[in-house]
C-alpha positions in Angstrom: 4.3 51.7 125.2 4.2 54.8 123.0 2.0 56.6 125.5 4.3 55.6 128.3 7.3 57.1 126.5 5.3 60.3 126.0 4.4 60.5 129.6 8.0 59.9 130.7 9.2 62.6 128.3 6.6 65.0 129.5 7.6 64.5 133.1 11.3 64.8 132.3 10.7 68.1 130.4 9.0 69.4 133.5 11.8 68.4 135.9 14.7 69.1 133.5 13.5 72.3 131.7 10.9 73.6 134.1 8.3 73.5 131.3 4.8 72.1 131.9 3.4 70.5 128.8 -0.3 70.1 128.3 -0.2 68.1 125.0 2.3 65.9 123.1 1.5 65.1 119.4 3.9 62.7 117.7 5.4 63.8 114.4 6.1 61.0 112.0 7.3 62.8 108.8 11.0 62.5 109.5 13.4 59.9 108.1 15.7 59.5 111.1 15.1 56.0 112.6 17.1 57.0 115.7 14.9 60.0 116.7 11.4 60.6 118.0 9.8 64.0 117.7 6.7 65.6 119.3 4.9 68.9 118.8 4.2 69.9 122.4 2.1 72.6 123.7 2.8 74.2 127.1 0.3 75.2 129.7 0.9 78.9 128.7 0.1 78.2 125.0 3.7 78.1 123.8 4.6 75.4 121.3 7.8 73.4 121.2 9.6 70.6 119.3 10.5 68.0 121.9 13.0 65.5 120.5 14.7 62.3 121.5 17.9 61.8 119.5 19.9 58.6 119.4 22.0 59.2 116.3 24.1 62.0 114.9 26.1 64.1 117.2 25.2 66.2 120.3 27.2 69.0 118.8 24.2 70.0 116.7 22.6 71.6 119.8 25.9 73.4 120.6 26.1 74.7 117.0 22.5 76.0 116.9 22.9 77.8 120.3 26.2 79.3 119.0 24.8 80.4 115.6 21.7 81.9 117.2 24.0 83.9 119.6 26.0 85.1 116.5 22.7 86.4 115.0 22.7 84.0 112.1 19.2 84.2 110.5 17.0 81.1 110.3 18.4 79.4 113.4 16.2 78.4 116.3 18.1 78.2 119.6 17.4 75.2 121.9 16.1 75.8 125.4 18.6 75.3 128.2 17.8 72.9 131.0 17.6 74.2 134.5 21.3 73.1 135.0 22.4 75.1 131.9 22.8 72.1 129.6 21.2 72.0 126.1 19.8 68.5 126.6 19.2 66.0 129.3 19.7 62.2 129.1 16.7 59.9 128.6 17.6 56.2 128.5 20.8 56.9 126.7 19.3 59.4 124.2 19.4 63.2 124.2 16.2 65.0 125.1 16.0 68.5 123.8 13.4 71.2 123.6 13.3 73.9 120.8 10.6 76.5 120.1 8.2 75.4 117.4 8.5 78.2 114.7 6.4 76.9 111.8 4.1 74.1 110.7 5.1 74.5 107.1 7.9 72.4 105.7 9.6 73.6 102.5 9.2 70.0 101.2 5.4 70.5 101.2 5.7 74.0 99.6 4.9 76.3 98.3 8.2 78.1 98.3 8.3 81.6 96.9 11.3 83.3 95.2 11.9 85.1 98.6 12.0 81.7 100.4 14.6 80.3 97.9 16.7 83.5 98.3 16.5 83.3 102.1 17.5 79.6 101.9 20.8 80.8 100.3 21.2 83.6 102.8 20.9 81.2 105.7 23.5 78.7 104.2 25.9 81.6 103.5 25.6 83.0 107.1 26.1 79.5 108.6 29.2 79.0 106.4 30.6 82.4 107.4 30.3 81.8 111.1 33.6 81.6 113.0 34.8 78.1 113.8 35.6 78.2 117.5 37.9 75.8 119.3 34.8 74.2 120.9 33.2 73.6 117.5 36.5 72.3 116.1 36.6 69.8 119.0 33.0 68.7 118.8 32.1 68.6 115.1 33.1 65.6 113.1 34.6 66.1 109.6 32.2 65.9 106.7 32.5 62.7 104.7 34.8 61.1 107.3 32.5 58.1 107.6 33.0 57.1 103.9 34.9 53.9 104.7 32.0 52.5 106.7 29.5 53.7 104.0 31.5 51.9 101.3 31.7 48.8 103.4 28.0 48.8 104.0 27.3 49.2 100.3 29.5 46.3 99.4 28.0 44.1 102.2 24.5 44.9 100.9 25.5 44.2 97.3 27.0 40.8 98.4 23.8 39.9 100.3 21.6 40.7 97.3 23.9 39.0 94.8 23.7 35.7 96.8 20.5 36.0 98.9 19.5 33.4 101.5 17.0 31.1 99.9 14.6 31.8 102.8 14.8 35.5 102.0 13.8 34.9 98.4 10.4 33.9 99.6 9.8 37.6 100.3 8.8 39.5 97.2 10.5 42.7 98.3 13.9 40.9 98.7 13.6 39.5 95.2 12.7 42.9 93.8 15.6 44.6 95.5 18.0 42.0 94.3 16.9 42.9 90.7 17.2 46.6 91.4 20.8 46.3 92.7 21.7 43.9 89.9 20.6 46.5 87.3 22.8 49.2 88.8 25.7 47.0 89.8 28.2 48.5 87.3 27.3 52.1 88.4 27.6 51.2 92.1 31.0 49.6 91.4 32.2 52.9 89.8 30.8 54.9 92.7 32.4 52.9 95.4 35.8 52.8 93.7 35.7 56.6 92.9 34.7 57.5 96.5 37.7 55.6 97.8 40.1 56.9 95.1 39.0 60.5 95.4 39.1 60.5 99.2 42.9 60.5 98.8 42.6 63.5 96.5 40.5 65.2 99.1 43.3 64.9 101.6 45.9 66.1 99.1 43.8 69.1 98.2 42.6 70.4 101.6 40.0 73.1 101.6 38.8 75.5 104.2 36.4 73.8 106.5 33.3 75.7 107.7 30.3 74.9 109.8 27.9 72.8 107.7 24.4 71.6 108.5 25.3 68.3 106.7 21.7 67.6 105.7 20.0 70.9 104.6 17.4 69.4 102.2 13.9 70.8 102.0 12.6 68.5 104.6 14.7 70.3 107.1 13.7 73.7 106.0 10.6 75.5 107.5 8.7 78.3 105.9 7.4 81.5 107.4 5.7 84.6 106.2 7.4 87.2 104.1 10.0 84.7 102.8 11.4 83.8 106.1 12.9 80.3 106.5 14.4 78.2 109.4 16.9 75.5 109.0 16.2 72.7 111.6 17.5 69.3 112.6 21.2 69.8 113.2 22.0 66.2 114.3 24.4 65.7 111.4 26.3 69.0 111.7 29.9 68.7 110.5 33.0 70.7 109.7 33.5 70.5 105.9 34.0 72.5 102.7 30.8 74.4 101.7 30.2 71.8 98.9 29.0 69.4 101.6 25.9 71.6 102.0 25.7 73.1 98.5 25.3 69.7 96.9 21.7 69.7 98.1 21.1 72.7 95.9 23.5 72.2 93.0 23.7 68.5 92.8 20.1 67.5 93.6 19.6 65.0 96.4 15.8 64.3 96.7 14.5 62.5 93.5 10.9 63.4 94.4 11.8 67.1 95.0 14.2 68.3 92.3 15.3 71.9 92.4 14.9 73.7 89.1 17.6 75.9 87.5 15.6 79.0 88.4 15.3 77.9 92.0 19.1 77.2 92.1 19.8 80.7 90.8 17.5 82.2 93.5 19.4 80.3 96.2 22.8 81.3 94.8 21.7 84.9 94.6 21.0 84.7 98.3 24.2 82.8 99.0 26.4 85.3 97.2 29.7 84.6 95.6 30.5 81.0 95.3 33.6 79.1 94.1 32.3 75.6 93.9 34.8 72.8 93.3 33.0 70.3 91.0 35.3 67.5 91.9 34.7 68.0 95.6 30.9 68.4 95.0 30.8 65.2 93.0 32.6 63.3 95.8 30.1 64.5 98.5 27.3 63.5 96.2 28.7 60.0 95.7 29.2 59.5 99.4 25.6 60.6 100.1 24.3 58.4 97.3 26.0 55.3 98.7 24.9 56.1 102.2 21.2 56.6 101.3 21.1 53.6 99.0 22.7 51.1 101.5 20.7 52.5 104.5 17.3 52.5 102.8 17.9 49.1 101.3 18.8 47.7 104.7 15.5 49.0 106.1 13.6 47.5 103.2 15.3 44.2 103.7 14.4 44.1 107.4 11.9 41.2 107.6 11.0 42.1 111.1 10.0 45.7 110.3 6.5 46.9 109.7 5.3 46.2 106.1 4.5 49.9 105.6 8.0 50.9 106.7 9.6 48.4 104.4 7.4 49.5 101.4 8.4 53.2 102.1 12.0 52.3 102.2 11.7 50.3 98.9 10.0 53.3 97.2 12.9 55.5 98.2 15.4 52.9 96.9 13.6 52.9 93.5 13.8 56.7 93.5 17.5 56.7 94.2 18.3 54.6 91.2 15.8 56.2 88.9 16.9 58.5 86.0 16.5 61.5 88.3 17.7 59.8 91.4 20.8 60.5 93.5 22.7 57.4 92.3 22.3 58.5 88.7 23.1 62.2 89.5 26.2 61.2 91.5 27.5 59.0 88.7 27.0 61.8 86.1 28.7 64.3 88.4 31.7 62.0 88.9 32.1 61.5 85.1 31.7 65.3 84.4 34.2 66.3 87.1 36.6 63.7 85.9 36.6 65.3 82.5 37.2 68.7 84.1 40.3 67.7 86.1 
């Protein structure tokens, strides 16, 4: 089945993009359940990222093409299909092709001071890009899905508070019920504060800029001489800069914390910032609830592969740890509440 999909994609890349591929190597390091990615080599030796995307928004391809045209550093423009489009349809999913620029993810390191500085420069250049009418029409608003995230969090909490007796025969379900019980009070605060502060967000509108939406180190590639590339724009949004800056200032990945020195290097590259701690805390809280409910859902899927469930459960444990995003978001909400 997997080989059949690869063959079909190879043929569609040939007919849609006029690119003859000689090899297709699956890449499994990503966290997006709705996407499949291959490292492909063309007959002429060129290397490409071939991606099937079922989630996010197709606007990500439009954004990267636009940013590359604007000369924004660290952006890889997608190839255009023979008919001029940035992707072609493959069984209801978007098939896109992007030049492969680096094998080295920032998440795997090592990042030099120059890389951290360039990371800030790229974010600043993205946020400074003009917002065209097309981008305003295509890009969703950052954080706009918070009602469904809150609902999913409450639904998961209810399921684990009163699990089906048959589910309790599964050790992972029992463990996760204990994990959620231990942080129930914090989750209650997060969900209530996300809803309450969403009203404040509307009452205190900020300038919306183009945001990547998910610029963590797993979506940053490293090159020589401190060069970096920001990839995977499926979650691009229009939002205040805090939507992206929380990945640097708030800390999102428990297993890859950013030190104070690294934060300073990013901010030196970014330039002048006027971060709103209340808005930053809100985006952190929304992300914390989204990650926790989604990874817990994956860990509770009894039909999924055991290795996938175990991985999801490890991420859940990290999210509620002392350095995890749930803890960080809770602290940020409390701190910002005192500053209001």
